[in-house]
C-alpha positions in Angstrom: -7.3 23.4 8.9 -9.3 22.9 6.2 -10.3 26.1 4.3 -13.7 24.4 3.0 -14.6 24.7 6.6 -12.5 26.6 8.8 -11.9 22.7 11.4 -8.6 21.9 12.9 -7.0 18.7 11.8 -6.7 16.6 15.4 -5.8 12.6 16.0 -9.9 11.6 14.4 -9.2 13.9 11.2 -9.9 11.3 8.3 -8.0 11.7 5.1 -9.6 10.5 1.8 -6.6 9.2 -0.2 -8.0 7.5 -3.1 -6.3 6.6 -6.0 -2.7 6.9 -4.3 -3.0 4.0 -2.3 -1.8 2.1 -6.0 1.1 4.3 -6.1 2.1 4.0 -2.5 1.8 0.2 -2.5 3.7 0.0 -6.1 6.7 2.1 -4.5 7.0 0.2 -1.4 7.4 -3.0 -3.1 9.9 -1.7 -5.9 11.6 -0.3 -3.0 11.3 -4.1 -1.3 12.9 -5.7 -4.3 15.4 -2.8 -4.3 16.7 -4.5 -0.9 16.5 -7.5 -2.0 13.5 -8.0 0.4 11.3 -9.6 -3.0 11.7 -10.9 -6.1 9.5 -9.4 -8.8 10.3 -12.6 -10.7 8.9 -14.9 -8.3 5.2 -16.2 -8.1 3.3 -14.4 -5.7 2.5 -17.7 -4.0 6.1 -17.4 -2.0 4.9 -14.7 -0.2 1.7 -15.7 0.9 0.0 -18.1 3.5 -0.2 -22.2 2.4 -4.1 -21.2 3.1 -4.4 -18.3 0.3 -5.3 -20.0 -2.7 -4.4 -18.2 -6.0 -6.6 -18.2 -9.3 -4.9 -19.4 -12.2 
């Protein structure tokens, strides 16, 4: 329930997550590196489709 307007949270409720997405993405990437799924020293091109052009 929102303390601001006393509305109940339901399946259509939208939550603003702001800048937390950067921290969340970093945490997931670090976890993937620890599991050996990605290597942080590899070029990003290794993980992207060939159709994606990376700026140099």
